[in-house]
N, C-alpha and C positions, 0 to 999 in steps of 0.2 A: 521844927514848926511846920515844915512842908507836909509831912504825913498827918499831923494834927489838923491842919487846915483842909487837906484833901478829904479826910474822913468826915469832917464836919460839913463841908459843902456837898459831899456825896450823899449824906443823910438828908440834907435839905432838898436835893434834886431827885430823890427817889421817884420811880414810876413816871418819869418824864416831866416832873414839875420843873418849871423854869427853863424848859428846853430852848424856847425862843430867846430867853435872856442869855443863856450859855452861848448860843450861836452868835448873837449880837456882840457879846463880850469878846469872843474870838476875833470877830471882824475888827473891833476897836483895837485889840492888841496887835493884830497884823498891820493895821494902819498906823501904828506907833502913836496912838492917841494918849498914852500915859506920858505926861510931861514931867512928872516928878514923883519919886518914890523914896520913902525913908522907912528903915526898919529899926525899931528900938525896943528896949525892955524885954527882948526875947519873945514877946507875944503880941507886939503891936506893929501894924504897918499903916502908914498913911501916905497919901499921894494926891496928885491932881490929874484928872482925866478930862480931856477935851472932846466933848461930843458936839451937839449943836451949840452948847455953851459949856463953860468950865464947871467941873464938879469936884468938890473936896470929898475924899473917901477915907474912911478909917476902918481897918479890919482888926478885930480882936480874936486871936486864935483860942484863947481860953474859954470864951463864951461868944460863939460866932453870932448869936442873936443881938449882941451889943454892937456889932458892926453897923456902920451908918454911911449914908451918902446924901449929899444936898439935893439929890433928885427926889428924896423922900419915898422911894419905892420900898414896899414892905419886904423884909427878910433878905432877898437876894436880887440885886439889880445888875445890869450889864456893866456898870462902872466898877462895882465891887469885883465882878468876874475878871474884867480887863486888868485891874490892879493885881489880882492874884496871879494871873498868867505872866504878868511882867515880873512879879516876884520870883516865879518859877524860873524864868529866863535868866535871872541873875545868879542862880545856883549852878553848881558843876553839872555839865551835860544838860544845861537849862532848856534848850529848845526841845529836846526829847521829853523832858519832864513836863513841859508846858503842853505838848501835844498829848501825852498820856493822860494828863489831868483833864484836858478838854474832852477826850473821848470817854473817859470814865464818868464825867458829869453828865454826858449824853446817854450813858447806859451802854456804850459799846465796849466789848471786852475782847481780848485776844482769843482767836479760835483755839489755840493750843490749850486753853484752860478748860475746855469742854471734854468731858468723858461721858460717853453714852452708856446707859445700862444695857444689859444683854437683850438682844432682839427676841430671845425665846420667852421673855416675860409676857409678850402679847401673842395670843392665838386668835386669828380672825376666822369666824365661821358664821353660819346663818343665824345663830343665836346671839351674836355679838350685838350689844346695844351701841348704835352709832354715836349717840351722845356721849357715852362713856369713852368711846374710842377717841373722839375729839378732845375730851378732857385729858386722856393719857398722852395724846400727841402733844398737847400744849405743855404738859408737865415734863415730858422727856425732850421735846425739840423746840419748845417755845422760845428759847434764847438763841437759837441758831441764826437769827437775823443779825445778831451782834458780830458774827463772823465776817459780815459783808462790809468791812471797813474800806477796803480798796477794790473788792471784786464780788460779784454775785455767784461765782462758780461754786463756792462751798455749798450753795443750796442744791446743786445737782446731786451732791453726795447725800444730802439730807433726804431728797426725794427718793433716791435709790434705797436708802435705809428704811424709810417708811413703807415703800412699796414691798420691800422684802418681807415685811411682817406677814403678808398674805400669800407667800410663795407656795404654801401647802394647802391653800384653801380651794374650794370649788370655784370654777371659772366665773359663775354668776356672782359670787362674793368678791372675787378678785377685781372684776370690773368696777364694782361700786367702791371698793377700798381704794383702788387706783385713782378714781375720781376724787375721793376725799383727800388722798395724799397730795394730788396736784393742786387742789384748791387751798390746802393748808400751806403748801410751799409758796404759792402765789401771794397768800396773805403775809407770810414771813418776808418776802421780797418787798412788798409795799411798806411793811413796817420798817424795814431797813432804809428805804428811800426817805421816809419821814424824818429819820435821824440825820440825814446828810445835810451838810451846810449849803446855803443858797448858791455859793460860787460854783460848786461841782454838781448841783442837783440835775442840771440838764444833761450832763455827760452820763451820770449814773442812771438817769431815767432811760436814755437811749440804749445803754448797755443792757439794762434789765429787760426792756421790751424785746431786744434781739434774743436774749437767752430764753425768755418766757414764751416766745412765739411757738416753738415746737411743742411745748407743754400744753398750751391752750388748744393747739390743733389736735393733739392726741386726746385731750379731754373731750372735745366736740365729737371726735370719732367714737369714743367710748359711749357717750350719751346717745349718739345715733344708733349704735348697736343695741343698747338697752331698750330704746324706744321701739325697735322693730318687733318686739315680742310683748305679750301681756305681762304686766307687773305682778309678781307674787307678793305675798304679805310682807315678807322680810325686806323685799326691794322697796316697797312703798315706804316703810319706816326709814330706810336709808335716804330716799329722795327727799322726804320731809326734813330730815336733819341737814342735808346738803343745802336745801333752800333756806333753812334758818341760818346756817353759817354764812352763806353768800349775802343774805340780807343784812346780817350783822356787820360784815366787812364793808358793804356799801354804805351803811349808816355811819360808820366810824370815819370814813375818808372824806376830807374836805374837798380834795381834788384827786379822785381816784386815778391811778395809772392803769389799773386793770379794768377792763370793761365788765364790771360786775353785773351791770344791767343785762347785757346780752347773755351772760352765763345764766342769770336768773330766768330769762325768757326760755332758754333751751331746757332748763330743768323743769320749769312749770309745764312745758309742752308734753312732758312725759305723763302728766296726769290728765291731759285732755281726753275726753271720751268717758271718763269715770265720773258719773253723775254725782256721787257722794263727795268725792274729793274736790270736784269743781265747785260745788256749793260751799264746801268748807273754806276753800281758799278765796273764793269771791267775797264771802262774808268777811274773812280776815283782812283782805286788801282794802275793802271799802272802809272797814273800821280804822285801819291805819291811815287812810286818806283823810278821815275826819280829824285826825290829830294835825297839829301844825308841823309840817315837814318842809324841808328845803326843796327847790325846784328839781334837783337831781333825783331825790327819792320819790317825789310825786310822779315824775315822769316814768320812773322804773315801775311803780305800782300800776299806773295806767297801761304801760306797755305789757306788763305781766297779765293784766286782765284781758288785753287784746290778744295775747298769745294763747291764753286758755280758750277763748272764743274762736280764734283763728283755726286752731288745730282740732277743735270740736266741730268745725264746719259751719259755724254760725257767723257768716260773713258780715252781715249788716251790723250785728252787735260789736264785732271786732272793729269795724270801721268807725263806729261811734266812739270807741275808746281811743283809737289811734288819733282821731281828730282832736283829742284833748292832750296829746303828747307833742313834744318838740319833734318835728318830722325827721330831722337828721339823726335823732336818737333811736328811731324805731324803723327806719326805712329798710334796713337789711332784713327785717322780719318778713317784709312784704314780698320782695322780688322772688325768692325761691318758691314761696307758696303759689304765686301767680303762675310761675313757669310750670309747676307740677300740675296745676289745673289745665294749662294748655295741653300738656301731654296726655291728660285724661280726657281731653275734648269737652271739658266743662266750660263752654264758651259763655254761658250765662254768668257764672262766677267771675270769669276772666273780664268780661265787659264791666261788671260792677267795680272791680278793683282798678281797672285801667281808666275808667271815668273819674274815679277819685284821684288817681295820680295825675291825670291830665289837668284836672281842675287846679290841683296844687301847683303844677309847673306853669300853667298859663297865667296864674296870678303873679308870676314873676318871682316866685320864691325858690331859692336854692337852685337856679338854673345851671350852676356849675356842677351840680351833682346829678344832672339829668341822664348821664351815660347809661346806668342800669335800666332805666325806663325805656330808653331808645333801643337797648338790646332786647327787651321784651317785645317791643314793636316789630323788630326785625324777625324775632322768633315767630310771632303770630302771623306775620306776612308770609313766612316760609311755610307754616302749617296750613294757612288759608290763602293760597295765592290768588284765588278768585275774588277776595275781599280787598278793596282798595282803601278801606278806612285806616288801616295801620300806616300805610304810606302817607295818607293825608295828615295823620297826626304828626309824623316826622316833618312834613313840609311846614306844618303850622308852627313848629318849634325852631325853624331856621332863625338865625344862623347857628344856634347852639347844636343843632342836629346835623350840621353839614357833613362831618366825617362819617357818622353812622349811615347817613342816607347815601353818600357817595359809595361807601363800601358795599352797601346793600344792592344798589343798582349794578355795580360792576360784578358782584358775585352771582347775580341772577341774570346776567346777560342783557340787562336793560340799558344798552349803550346810548341810545338816543336820549333817554331820560337823564343819564349820567352827564352827557354833553350839555344838555339844557341847564342842568344844575350848575355846571362850571361857568357857563355863560352868565347865568343869573347872579352868581357870586363874584363875577368879575375876575376869575382866575385866568392867568395867561400861561402859555406852555412853559415859560421859564420858572413859573412858581412850583412846578412839580419836581420832585427829587428823583435822581437816578433814572430808573427805567419804569417809573409809575405809568407813563403814557404808552409804553411799548405794547402792553397787552391789549389796550383799547385800539391802538393803531393797527395791530395785527388782525383782530377780529372784526372791527367795524371802522375802517379808515375814513369812510365818508362822514362819520359823525363829528370828527375833530376838525374837518375843513373850515367850518365857520369860526372856530376858536383861533386857528392860525391866521385866517384872513383878518379877523378883528385885531389880533396881536400885531400884525404887520402895519396896519394903519396907525395903531396907537404908538408904535415905535417910531414911525416916520414923523409923527406929529410932535415928537420931543425936540426935533430940529437940532440935533447934535450928533456928533460922529458915532458915539456909542449906540444911540438909537438907530442910526442907519445900519450899523453893523448887526444889531439884533434883528432888524427887519430883513436884511439879506439872509441871515441864518434861517429865519422862519420861512422865507420864500424858497430856500433850498429844500427844506423839509416838505413844503407844499408840492414842489416839483416831483419829489419821490412818491408822495401819496397819490397824486394824479396819475403817475405812471403805473403805480400798483393797481389803481382802479381802471386802467386802460383808457384814460381820458386825456391823452396827450394834446389833442387839439384844444380842449378846454383850457389846459395850462398855457398853451401858446397864446391864446387870445387874452387871457388874464395878464400874462407877462408883458405883452405888447401894450396893453392898456395902462399898466403901471409905469412902464417906461415913458409913455407919452404924457401921462398925468404929472409925473414928477421929473420931467426932462430938465427942468431948470435947477434941480438940486444936484450940483456937481459931485458933492461928497457922497450922496446916495448912489449915484451912478458908478463912482469909484468902488464902493463896497460891493455892488453887483458884479463888477468886473473881477474884483479880488475873489469873490465867491464862485467864480467860473459859471455865472449864470448868463453871461453875455459872450 
């Protein structure tokens, strides 16, 4: 009866049907929700499954569609599945059989069952139809995601196999084929993630991201190389097919693990500057936007329109599209472009984008992600040292810009401004780690004197032994700084004044004595 039931349920769950019910059934089975099970007449199983409420379940192996549950779900519910897994557990080697049944109903198969056709069946050249290539890849490798029951490493072998199909092809074809190979394997990985159960989804997702990271990096490098030269006719056909594939992957995913949107932006940027292609895709994207799409897809389409305009040099149009996107979803498009314009000394364009970014951050939006914008401000200040507006922007964004501004002042020898910033932020010498202060004290000891003086007074005002000990330590440092500056007499007058001012604080006087200041 086991084989009969497994075959029948497998037919019901073909092509991912009832995948959510299968996962929920497995959770109920593992939680021991099946409270009673009875097998009789060689083809009937009935039982009680406790979910939110109790459900009576009947399974008929001779005609699976006659099976029923009091939850009244059509065809296959999680309670029928849980009772079936409990039945499997009662057989010899039952835990293994239950697990095999679970993965088979999800569509996951042992890797050892896969036998690949000869690689020689595919020959990749300039005349290859990329759409046909994707069809063949799906035909020959489309089930490789089922190998990823416990690990995503089998996909590395899949990627190597697909890339190997173009080993004898011209380099221009190899580049495009390798891009297609990487995209297809990323799709397989995401398909495998969708089949994972909710308990292990997070672990699998982190593992896949770690494995996929070098693949995505290599994909971006390949696309950058392709972009550096003018596209030929056969390359144009490949890029269009890659765009169609990425769009389809993004549209299928409810919560995509892969950043299909940024891959789409990179691909569409290859067509920027080609008036005919730009017009074709702008028309296509606007037509798609007219349809009812979810926020992820609408954002991706607006971002793609922005990318087209951005790399075509039409900055105002690009900004108008970006303003219709979720900023965090497109911001990585902006920063490299603005930096490139800085290096080209196109300050009119730089100012346009920086004004837009500043307005965004001064509205209080996403200030936690202000780091890349501050890096651009530092870069602009370095390239235009005579222009104070970039530093003014960083000051405007305090306290979020504190670290970037402090590093900028220290790197450019603006030690007095650095010290003023520390005083403004209320930082004390003990707040700095290790030797952070040593470089400043070495090059401009006079600028840190006010900080130490302020810290001494604050420590004394705590009126406890630890505070007096801290004050004495700071005074010891002040003595060394005054000696370094050749102002011994100034130090002597200061020390005498402090002794007199706090002469009644016996504990403080003891700490001065311990610190060998007296």
